[in-house]
C-alpha positions as CSV (number, residue, x, y, z in Angstrom):
1,X,15.0,10.6,-15.1
2,X,11.7,12.0,-16.4
3,X,9.2,10.6,-13.9
4,X,5.5,11.2,-13.3
5,X,3.7,10.4,-10.1
6,X,0.1,9.5,-10.7
7,X,-1.9,10.4,-7.7
8,X,-1.3,13.5,-5.4
9,X,-2.4,12.0,-2.1
10,X,-0.1,12.1,0.8
11,X,2.1,9.3,-0.4
12,X,2.2,10.4,-4.1
13,X,3.1,14.0,-3.1
14,X,5.8,12.8,-0.7
15,X,7.4,10.6,-3.3
16,X,7.2,13.3,-6.0
17,X,9.1,15.6,-3.6
18,X,11.7,12.9,-2.8
19,X,12.2,12.1,-6.5
20,X,12.6,15.8,-7.3
21,X,15.1,16.2,-4.5
22,X,17.0,13.3,-6.0
23,X,17.5,15.3,-9.2
24,X,14.7,13.8,-11.4
25,X,12.4,15.8,-13.6
26,X,9.0,15.3,-11.9
27,X,5.3,15.7,-12.9
28,X,2.6,15.2,-10.2
29,X,-0.9,14.3,-11.5
30,X,-4.0,15.1,-9.4
31,X,-7.3,14.0,-10.9
32,X,-9.4,16.9,-9.3
33,X,-8.9,20.1,-11.3
34,X,-9.7,22.4,-8.4
35,X,-7.3,20.5,-6.1
36,X,-4.5,20.6,-8.7
37,X,-5.0,24.4,-9.1
38,X,-4.9,24.8,-5.3
39,X,-1.7,22.7,-5.1
40,X,-0.1,24.8,-7.8
41,X,-1.1,28.1,-6.1
42,X,0.0,27.3,-2.5
43,X,2.6,24.5,-3.2
44,X,1.3,22.6,-0.2
45,X,-1.2,20.0,0.6
46,X,-2.5,21.6,3.8
47,X,-5.0,18.8,4.5
48,X,-2.8,15.7,4.1
49,X,0.7,17.1,4.5
50,X,0.5,20.4,6.3
51,X,3.8,22.3,6.5
52,X,5.4,20.3,3.7
53,X,6.3,22.5,0.7
54,X,6.1,21.2,-2.8
55,X,9.2,22.4,-4.7
56,X,8.5,24.8,-7.6
57,X,10.3,22.6,-10.1
58,X,7.6,19.9,-9.7
59,X,5.0,20.4,-12.4
60,X,1.5,19.8,-11.1
61,X,-1.3,18.9,-13.6
62,X,-4.8,17.5,-13.8
63,X,-4.2,16.5,-17.5
64,X,-3.4,12.8,-17.5
65,X,-2.1,12.8,-21.1
66,X,0.4,15.6,-20.2
67,X,1.5,13.6,-17.2
68,X,2.3,10.4,-19.0
69,X,3.7,11.7,-22.2
70,X,7.4,10.8,-22.9
71,X,8.1,9.6,-19.3
72,X,10.8,7.1,-18.5
73,X,9.0,6.1,-15.2
74,X,5.4,6.3,-14.0
75,X,4.7,5.9,-10.3
76,X,1.1,4.7,-9.6
77,X,0.1,6.2,-6.3
78,X,-3.7,6.1,-6.6
79,X,-5.7,3.7,-4.2
80,X,-5.8,0.2,-5.5
81,X,-9.6,0.1,-6.2
82,X,-9.1,3.1,-8.6
83,X,-6.0,1.9,-10.4
84,X,-8.0,0.2,-13.2
85,X,-10.0,3.2,-14.1
86,X,-6.9,5.4,-14.3
87,X,-5.0,2.8,-16.4
88,X,-8.0,2.5,-18.8
89,X,-7.4,6.2,-19.6
90,X,-3.7,5.6,-20.2
91,X,-3.7,2.3,-22.2
92,X,-3.5,3.9,-25.7
93,X,0.0,5.2,-25.0
94,X,3.1,3.3,-25.9
95,X,4.7,2.0,-22.7
96,X,7.3,-0.3,-24.2
97,X,10.1,1.9,-22.9
98,X,8.5,2.9,-19.6
99,X,8.9,1.5,-16.1
100,X,5.7,1.4,-14.2
101,X,6.1,1.3,-10.4
102,X,3.2,0.6,-8.1
103,X,3.3,2.2,-4.6
104,X,-0.3,1.2,-3.8
105,X,-1.0,-1.6,-1.3
106,X,-4.0,-3.7,-2.0
107,X,-5.8,-6.4,-3.9
108,X,-8.5,-5.5,-6.4
109,X,-12.1,-6.5,-5.7
110,X,-13.7,-9.1,-8.0
111,X,-10.5,-9.9,-10.0
112,X,-8.3,-10.5,-6.9
113,X,-5.4,-9.0,-8.8
114,X,-2.5,-7.2,-7.2
115,X,-1.7,-3.8,-8.7
116,X,1.0,-5.2,-11.0
117,X,-1.6,-7.7,-12.1
118,X,-4.0,-4.9,-13.0
119,X,-1.2,-3.2,-14.9
120,X,-0.5,-6.3,-17.0
121,X,-4.2,-6.7,-17.6
122,X,-4.7,-3.2,-19.0
123,X,-1.4,-2.1,-20.4
124,X,-0.8,-4.9,-23.0
125,X,2.3,-3.6,-24.6
126,X,4.4,-3.1,-21.5
127,X,7.1,-5.8,-21.0
128,X,6.5,-7.6,-17.7
129,X,10.1,-6.9,-16.7
130,X,9.3,-3.2,-16.8
131,X,6.8,-3.5,-13.9
132,X,7.8,-3.0,-10.3
133,X,6.7,-2.1,-6.8
134,X,8.1,0.1,-4.0
135,X,6.9,-1.0,-0.6
136,X,7.9,-1.2,3.1
137,X,7.4,0.5,6.4
138,X,7.0,4.1,5.2
139,X,4.4,6.6,6.4
140,X,4.2,9.7,4.2
141,X,4.0,11.9,7.3
142,X,7.5,10.7,8.3
143,X,9.2,10.4,4.9
144,X,8.1,13.9,3.9
145,X,10.0,15.2,7.0
146,X,13.1,13.1,5.9
147,X,12.9,10.7,8.8
148,X,15.2,7.7,8.1
149,X,13.2,5.0,6.3
150,X,14.0,1.7,4.6
151,X,11.9,0.0,1.9
152,X,12.0,-2.6,-0.9
153,X,12.0,-2.1,-4.7
154,X,10.8,-5.3,-6.4
155,X,10.6,-6.4,-10.0
156,X,10.9,-9.6,-12.0
157,X,14.5,-8.7,-13.0
158,X,17.4,-7.4,-11.0
159,X,17.9,-4.7,-13.6
160,X,14.5,-3.1,-13.2
161,X,14.7,-3.4,-9.4
162,X,18.0,-1.6,-9.5
163,X,16.7,1.2,-11.7
164,X,13.8,1.8,-9.3
165,X,16.2,1.7,-6.3
166,X,18.5,4.2,-8.0
167,X,15.6,6.7,-8.7
168,X,14.3,6.7,-5.1
169,X,17.3,6.0,-2.8
170,X,19.0,8.8,-0.9
171,X,20.5,9.5,2.5
172,X,17.1,9.3,4.4
173,X,15.3,6.8,2.1
174,X,17.2,3.5,1.9
175,X,16.0,1.1,-0.8
176,X,16.8,-2.6,-1.0
177,X,16.3,-4.4,-4.4
178,X,14.3,-7.7,-4.6
179,X,13.0,-10.0,-7.4
180,X,10.1,-11.4,-5.2
181,X,7.5,-9.2,-6.8
182,X,4.4,-11.2,-5.7
183,X,5.8,-11.6,-2.2
184,X,6.3,-7.9,-1.7
185,X,2.9,-7.1,-3.1
186,X,1.0,-9.7,-1.0
187,X,2.8,-8.6,2.2
188,X,1.9,-5.0,1.5
189,X,-1.7,-5.7,0.9
190,X,-2.3,-8.3,3.6
191,X,-0.7,-6.3,6.5
192,X,-3.4,-3.6,6.1
193,X,-6.0,-6.1,7.0
194,X,-4.0,-7.2,10.1
195,X,-3.5,-3.5,11.0
196,X,-7.3,-3.1,11.3
197,X,-7.2,-6.1,13.7
198,X,-4.5,-4.5,15.7
199,X,-6.6,-1.3,15.9
200,X,-9.6,-3.3,17.1
201,X,-7.4,-4.6,19.9
202,X,-6.5,-1.0,20.8
203,X,-10.2,-0.1,20.7
204,X,-11.1,-3.0,23.0
205,X,-8.5,-1.8,25.5
206,X,-6.4,-5.0,25.3
207,X,-2.7,-4.7,25.7
208,X,0.7,-5.2,24.1
209,X,0.6,-9.0,24.7
210,X,-2.5,-9.3,22.5
211,X,-1.2,-7.1,19.7
212,X,2.1,-9.0,19.6
213,X,0.3,-12.3,19.4
214,X,-1.9,-11.1,16.5
215,X,1.0,-9.6,14.6
216,X,3.2,-12.7,14.9
217,X,0.5,-15.2,14.0
218,X,-0.5,-12.9,11.2
219,X,2.9,-13.3,9.6
220,X,2.3,-17.0,9.6
221,X,-1.0,-16.4,7.7
222,X,0.6,-14.1,5.2
223,X,3.4,-16.5,4.6
224,X,1.1,-19.5,4.1
225,X,-0.8,-17.7,1.5
226,X,2.2,-16.1,-0.2
227,X,4.0,-19.4,-0.6
228,X,1.1,-20.8,-2.6
229,X,1.6,-18.0,-5.1
230,X,5.3,-18.5,-5.4
231,X,6.5,-15.9,-3.0
232,X,9.7,-16.4,-1.0
233,X,9.5,-17.2,2.7
234,X,12.2,-14.7,3.6
235,X,10.3,-11.8,2.0
236,X,7.7,-12.0,4.8
237,X,10.4,-11.7,7.5
238,X,11.8,-8.5,5.9
239,X,10.8,-4.9,5.3
240,X,7.8,-5.5,3.1
241,X,6.5,-8.2,5.4
242,X,7.2,-8.0,9.2
243,X,8.6,-4.4,8.8
244,X,5.5,-3.0,7.2
245,X,3.3,-5.0,9.5
246,X,4.9,-3.5,12.6
247,X,4.7,0.1,11.5
248,X,1.1,-0.2,10.3
249,X,-0.1,-2.0,13.4
250,X,1.6,0.3,15.8
251,X,1.7,3.8,14.3
252,X,-0.5,6.8,15.1
253,X,-0.3,7.6,11.4
254,X,-1.9,4.3,10.3
255,X,-5.3,4.8,8.7
256,X,-6.0,1.1,8.9
257,X,-5.2,0.9,12.6
258,X,-7.3,3.9,13.2
259,X,-10.3,2.3,11.5
260,X,-9.9,-0.8,13.6
261,X,-9.6,1.2,16.8
262,X,-12.8,3.1,16.2
263,X,-14.7,-0.2,15.3
264,X,-13.2,-1.8,18.5
265,X,-14.7,1.1,20.5
266,X,-18.1,0.3,19.1
267,X,-18.5,2.6,16.1
268,X,-20.0,1.2,12.8
269,X,-17.6,0.9,9.9
270,X,-19.6,3.2,7.6
271,X,-19.6,6.0,10.2
272,X,-15.8,5.7,10.7
273,X,-15.2,5.8,6.9
274,X,-17.4,8.9,6.5
275,X,-15.1,10.9,8.8
276,X,-11.9,10.0,7.0
277,X,-10.3,12.2,4.3
278,X,-7.9,9.4,3.2
279,X,-8.5,5.8,2.0
280,X,-7.9,2.9,4.4
281,X,-6.9,0.2,1.9
282,X,-7.4,-2.7,4.3
283,X,-11.2,-2.4,4.4
284,X,-11.7,-3.5,0.8
285,X,-8.6,-5.7,0.8
286,X,-10.1,-7.7,3.6
287,X,-12.8,-8.9,1.2
288,X,-10.2,-9.7,-1.5
289,X,-7.9,-11.6,0.9
290,X,-10.8,-13.8,2.2
291,X,-11.7,-14.7,-1.4
292,X,-8.1,-15.3,-2.4
293,X,-7.6,-17.7,0.6
294,X,-10.8,-19.6,-0.2
295,X,-9.7,-20.0,-3.8
296,X,-6.5,-21.8,-2.8
297,X,-7.8,-23.5,0.4
298,X,-5.6,-21.7,2.9
299,X,-6.7,-21.0,6.5
300,X,-6.4,-17.3,7.6
301,X,-8.3,-17.1,10.9
302,X,-7.2,-13.6,12.0
303,X,-8.1,-12.1,8.6
304,X,-11.4,-13.9,8.8
305,X,-12.0,-12.5,12.2
306,X,-11.3,-8.9,10.9
307,X,-13.7,-9.4,8.0
308,X,-16.5,-10.8,10.2
309,X,-16.2,-7.8,12.6
310,X,-16.2,-5.3,9.7
311,X,-18.9,-6.7,7.5
312,X,-20.9,-9.3,9.6
313,X,-21.3,-7.2,12.8
314,X,-19.5,-9.8,14.8
315,X,-18.7,-8.8,18.4
316,X,-15.0,-8.0,18.6
317,X,-14.6,-9.4,22.2
318,X,-16.3,-12.6,21.3
319,X,-14.3,-13.0,18.1
320,X,-11.1,-12.6,20.2
321,X,-12.4,-15.3,22.5
322,X,-13.0,-17.6,19.5
323,X,-9.4,-17.0,18.3
324,X,-8.0,-17.7,21.7
325,X,-9.9,-21.0,22.0
326,X,-9.1,-22.4,18.6
327,X,-7.7,-25.9,18.4
328,X,-4.0,-25.8,19.3
329,X,-1.5,-26.7,16.6
330,X,2.3,-26.5,16.6
331,X,3.6,-23.0,16.1
332,X,5.5,-24.0,12.9
């Protein structure tokens, strides 16, 4: 297939390489002209993916029109909060015969839309069945080194989910098709917030017991919210739910866990973010998730706790105490 990856961060670059290795004709778009030229010259992102070579057959460009012209599939790999501005520059193109795949994990501020919701909002002519997502426990640092990984390709129709699966799947990257589009997206966005909470636990010096409790109860929160929006219960027990939550809460590669750990150690959020070269989606998503839950009247105490620590300067140890002393209810 003729595929363009929009966004040359660590994940976008990794997926561009994977798609090229699978025999697709790939263009990788980088918004910064100087970075695009450097990537073209050295064929390596030495900051985000040191040691990973970008194959010569991948065309790297900073011209968005060139990247999206006559493509059968577009993979949106820019951070969620920048998706709208990029799509606005693309909306005059004809996408009626194009599949748009989101690999970003978040919920847009203000609108509270998932990435596929933003796509539908901006790209008016694209059939809804041509929009999909690829999500699951998959750090770029590991996929780029061909470490065995399993994810989910979701779309409204089985046909589109299968087309996405076929484009991405190979011997080290296993892809399961799904038609629970909203469930996969909400699980992917929500778990980044919980990963910050898991990092806070690490920063406080608490143990595995605490982290296991937070992760397990967080799945209950995610499921409660997801079911209100029509998601399937089993989705949150799978790769894009529990699977993604485990890897993001536990891994040394997790940006969101790192942010939480630093905050748990006593650093201010703004100082932590200043030192980072990559985006931690969970920070902004925590605001969106709180608003989304309020909108539908769903309790999400762990996510509320994370939000209050990040933005209301709540003491992490005291917030943990509050969670531990909440009124007891049946587990299910």
